[in-house]
N, C-alpha and C positions, 0 to 999 in steps of 0.2 A: 453490432447487434442489428438484428436482423427488425426492420420495422413491424408491427403488428398488423395479421391483414385484417381484413376489413370485416371477415367472422369474428376474429378474434375483438375487434374495439366496437362490435355491437356488442358483442357477448358483456364485455366488459361495462359498457354504459347502462345497460337493459338488468343487468345482474341488481341493481337499487331497489327496497322496497314499492312495490305497487300503488297508484294514488288511488286510494279507496272513495266511493262516494261516500258524502257526509251525511251520516246514520243520525237522524233527531229523532230525541222524545221526550215526553211530556218529564219534567220534577228533575232533567238530570242537573248531577252533580258540578260545579267547576272543574271537577278532579275528568268526571269523563266528558266533557264539552273540550278539556283539553287534548283527551284522547283522540277525539273526532276529526282536530284541526294535526294532530300527529298522523295521523294513517293516512290521513289526505297527503299533509307535507308540503304544498306546494303553495306560492308565494307568502306572505307576511301570515296567514291561519299557520304554515309552515314554521317559518319564525319563529312565530310565538311558544308552539309547543317546544321549539328547541330552549327558547330563553327561558319557560316555566323549569328546563331540565335541567340547562345550567347554571338557574339559581339553585335549584336543588345539591348538583354537586359541590359549591362554593359552601354554601352550609353545611353537609357533611363533611366536606376535608375540615372544617376549622379555621378556613380563613380569617382570616378580620377584614372585615366589609366594611366598604365606605358605598355611601349613598350620598351621592350631589343633583345638587336641586336648579333646575333655572325655569325661565318661563312664570306665570302666574299660578304656580299650582295651589299653594295656599289657598288664596280666594277661591280657587274651586272646588275646595274640600278636599285636598288635596292630604293636609296637614292628621289628618285621622288614618289613612294608608300609612302614614310615614309610623305614626303611633307607634300601630299593630307589628309594623317591623320590630320595633324597638322592644318592646311587651316581650316579643318573644325572642328576643336576643338575634335577631338577623340582621342585624343593621349595629355597626358598632363607631362610626363616627361618621357627624354628616359635615359634605360643604356644600352650601346655600349661598346663592344671590341674597343678599340683605334685605329682600324686597321681601322675597317669601319669610323670612323672619319675621320683619314687619308688619307685616299683614295678618302672619298668624297670630300676631299679639293682639289682635282685635277681636278674635276668639274668644280667648281668656278674660278681656276686657266687656265683652258681652256689649259688643258696639256691633251694628249692624252692617252685616253681608248677605245680600238678598241677590235671589235670582230675578236676574233684569232680563236686557232682549237689545241685541244688535242694532235693530232696526229702529232706532228710537230719532229723536232730532235731540245731539250735543249740545248743542245752543240752548235750549231749554232746559237739558240736564244741569248744565253750567247756571242758570239763572238759578235752579231751584239747590244749587249747593250740594250735586250727586254727582259723583264720579264716577266713570263708566272703564271697567276691565271686559272688554268685547261684551259679554250678556251678563256680566256680572254690575253689580249696585254697588258702592258703598258711597259713605257721605263726609262731606267737607268736616262736619265735628268728629265724626271718628278719626281723622287723621289728625286732627290740631289736639284731639283728646290724648291717642296714641301717642303724639310728639310729648307732651305734657309727663305726663306714665315715663317715658323714656329723660327726660330733660329732671325732674325730680328724683328718679333713683340715682341720677349720676349728684346731683346738688346731696345727695344721703350717704353715698360710696364711701365704704371702708379704706383705712390706712393705706390697704395693698391695692385698693384698685385707684389710689394716687399716685399717676405715674407713668410709666410705658407698660401696658399689658397686651395679652393675645386675645386674639376675638372668644375663643373659649371662655377667658375670663369673663370678659362684659358680659356674654351671652347666657353664661352661668349666673351670674348675677342679677341679671334684668326674669328669669326664668324663677330666682328666689324669690326675689321682691314679689312676683307675679302669685306665686304660691304662699305668700303671706297676706297679699291685698287686693288681688285681682278676683271678679266674684266666679270667675270659669276658667280655673288655667285648667281644669283637668280634660280642656277642648283644646292646649293648646303643643303643639308636635314637641317645642321647644322646653315645654315645663316639665313633657315627657322623659327628652334627652337628658334633662338634670334629673330627674328622682331616677335615673337606671343610669348616672355619670357616662352620659352619651357625649362626647364634645362637641360641641358645635361650630362650623369654621365659616368665615365668609371671607371669599377670595379679592372681594375690591370692599371693603371697608366702608371707602369714602363714597360709594355707587347706590345708595339709600337713606331713605329718611331717617335711619338709624345714625348713620354716617353723620346724616345733617345736624342732627342734635347732636353726639359728640362736641363736632366741630365748635356748634355755636355755642358750648358754652364755654372754651374757650375765652369768649368775650364778659364772661363772667368771670373772670379768674380761675376756670375749672385745671385740673392739674392732668384728666385722665387722657388717656392719648394710645390711641390704639396702634402698636406695632406691627406692621407686617411682616416685618422680617422672623420675630417669634413663631410666628403662624407657617414658615417655610420650617420653620426647626424642627417645631412640636409634630408638622404634621409627617415630616421627612422621619421621625425619628420612633411614632407611629412604624411608620412601614418598616422601615431597620428593625424593628424586633419582632416583626409578625413571623413565622413559621411561614403563613402564606399569604398572600394580598388579592382581594376583589374588590370589584366595583361594580352596582349599578349605577348606571346616568341616564337621569331624565334631564332628555334636551341636549345640551353640550355644554356651551360657552365658557365663559371663567371657571365656574365650580370644574369642570370639566376637567379642563387644561392643570389647573390646582392640584388636583389629586394625580392626573399621570405624570405630573413635574418632578412629583417627589424621588420618582427612579433616575433621573438624569443629573437630580438633587447628587444623590448618591454617586453614581458612576463617573459623572464629570466634574464635579464640583470639590465631592468629601473625599473623592476615592475609597468608596465603601458599597461596591458595585452588589446588587440584588438580583443579578438579569432581567429584569422586569416584573411587570406582576402578570399575575398567573390566571387572572379571570376575570373578563371585562364583557359586561350587558350592556347595552346603548339602546334605550328606546329614544326615538329621533326621526321628525320629518324631514330634517335635512337630508340632501346627497352631497354627497363628497366632490361631484366634479367642476362646482364652484369654489373652490380654495379654502370654503369656509370653517372654520374649526369646527362649528357642531357638524358637521358633516364629515368629517374627516373621520376612517373609519379604526379599528384598530389593527388592522395589517398595518396601514402609514404608521401607528404609533411603535412597530416592531422597529420599522427602521432609523428613531431617533431612542433607542435602549428601554424604552415605557412597559411596553408590554411583551411579556416569551413568545420567542418563535417554533420553539418548540410545542406552547400548547398551543397550536392555532384550532383545536375543536373546541376551546374554553372561549373563545370569542365570539360571540354573536350579536350582529346589528338586528335590530327590529325596527323597521322603517313603520309607526305608528303615532297615534297621539297618546301622549303619557298618560291624559287622564281615561283613556277605554284599555290600552295595553298593564299599566303597573298594577292596578288594583285587582284585573285577570292572575297577573303572574303573581305577586303578592297572596292572592288567596291558595292560589294552586299551592303555593310553598306550608300555609299555614294548615293546608287539607293532607300534608303527606309529609311532614317533617313536623319532628319531636320541636318542643322548645330549648334553646340553647342559654348555658347559662354567661349571663352580661358580664362583657369583658372589661366595663369598666374602667374605661381608660382615660378618661377624665381624672381621675385621682393618683392614676399614674404617668401624669404627664413630668409632674417633676426629674422622678424617677426615670425614663426614658428620654427624656432631654440631656440627661448627665451621660445615660449611656452611649449615645450617638456622640458626645462632645469625647469622650473618654476615647472612644473606639478611633473617630478622626484624630485626634492629637498624640494615639500610640503609632500611627504610622506618618504624624507630620509633627515630630515631637518639635517643638519652640516655632513652629510655624508660623509667618510675617503676614505680610499681604501675598492676596490667592495671587499675583503673578510668578511667585516665587514655586509655589505647589508644582509638582509633576501631572501632568497628564494623565487620569484611569484608565481612558482606552476603555473601548467597549467588548470586556470581556464578558464570557456568561460565567463565570464561578461567581458564587458567593460570596 
């Protein structure tokens, strides 16, 4: 085949939309501002417009949408933005670090989370009993009061919480207790998630003060044990059931991989291939060349069977601070999309778990050890 001529190459490369100077005007709406970014189309302003469009396509497709959260998002006030997405039906499940859930409870319990500063004497803060999260101040008493709330809830846990449970079960119970007893449950995304039956997972349950308090209860004869195996199977059952799957990733880390690994769990482990997630939007300040998970791009995830190669236009990485970019993406969705009916996945978890088990055992009747299973292979069939 003949190589294209320089003129043909130039025509191909210059056939894309022109860069338009950004025209700003008083009283612009979020929708109008995003359109300005879209018409300029350059750098992360352009990616922001693409992110807004991608999130809109996720919503329009009816996809089951996950939100993964790392970093100190709830102390920075991002819990309110997450609540708006839950209430609009734009987020169906959440995977978060335990720290974000723990700090979210401060708001429900009406404990101080205040605007601080990064240029301070941390030794002086230590003497004052004040903890710093970059430019946010919380108090030692806030930590101790939240710890007491978690432990007291566990001490009164009903029989179905005494034994092996999933993190969605634990978080739903804590949210129910907060709705009944906390002064301001309406300020907590965890409580809003419970109201709309949105399951909230933690990929590393021991890596937060909630997990630390669950562990401490063992010293008092506590019977509640968080079982990560249940989380793996429950999250995978949600993905297996969905017609389409999408995710908004704030940061990266363990919650990001926990969600993306549901696809290899299906094709690699359970022989129930779904072909990868259809939509991936990541907002991150991390770069891919360092080899860290938070910088790993959706295109890299294609090689693992986590993301569909055929849907490359539905993969966007926006390199920006989540506290800047996510509220814009979410506000644009609220301005341009109608609310969706909540999927209420938490109430369906037993049903979804049973369907996954049935499908796996149908392919492997009488299956014993995993070593006896056949390799599933990375086929692209559903």
